[in-house]
N, C-alpha and C positions, 0 to 999 in steps of 0.2 A: 109910400105918403106915412105907413104903418110906422118901418124902419125909422123916419125921419123924425118923426113924434118922437120914437124910444131914445135917440138920438139927443133929442128938446130935454128930454125928463131928467135924462142923465147928465144935462148940462156939457152935451159938446156942440152943441145947437144951438143958438139963440132964438129964429123965430120959428113961430109952430109949422105943424110942415105944410098945411095949408096956405102962409105966406111966401113959402117957400114954392112951391107947386104956382102957384097964380104970378110969382117972379120970371121962376125957367118955361112957363104957358108967354108973356108976355113976350120976354127978351128972344126967347130963343123957341118961340112955337114947342118946346116939350108939352106931350099932355100925360095921362092918363093912360095908359095900356084896356082895349079894348078886349081881349083875348078873356075867354070866360078862365074863371078861379080852378077850373078840375082840369083845363087843358094842364095850364100853366104846373100843374100839380103832378102829373105827369107827365109832364118833360123830369122834374126834380126829382122825381122816384129814382130818377138815373142815376142821378147824382152821389156818389158814395162821396171824397175829397173832402168836406166838411163836417164840423157834428151843428157847425152857425147854420137855422133853418133859413132866415131871413138869405142869406149871401145864397144858397143855394135855389131859393124861390127867385131871385132876380139873376141867377147865372139863366136857372131856366127858363123862364122868361124871354133873351133876349135869344138865347138856342128858341124860341120857339118860332119867336117873328123873324129867322136868320138875321140878326141886329148885330151890331156893332153896340158894346156898350161901353159908357166910359164909368172909370172906376179911381180914385188912388188907394183903392186895395190890391197890394202887394201878392195878396193870395189870391187872390182872383185873376188876375193880371197872369199869372204864373199854373194857373192852371185850363183859364179860358181862352183860346190863340186870338178871340174874336175885343178882348179889352182894352182899352187904351185910358192916355190920361194923358 
C-alpha cells in the first residue's frame, strides 16, 4: 500500500491506495499479507539485484509466501521467475 500511495503522490496513480486495495479485495479477493514485516525483511536482505527497496520488498514478500507475483515491471519479471503480467 505504501508504494501505491507513493505512486499516487507522484501522479502515476489517481485513487488513494486504500481505494485501490478495497477494489482489488472486492473484485479479486486480494488482501494485505499478514506476514510479519521482519519475515519479509529477512527475505529482502537476500535480494541484491536492484536498488529500489520497494521492489526488493515486493519480491521478498512473494518469495516468503511462495506466491506468484503479478507485476508490469519488466525488471522484476526478468529477475523473479514466478512474476507474471
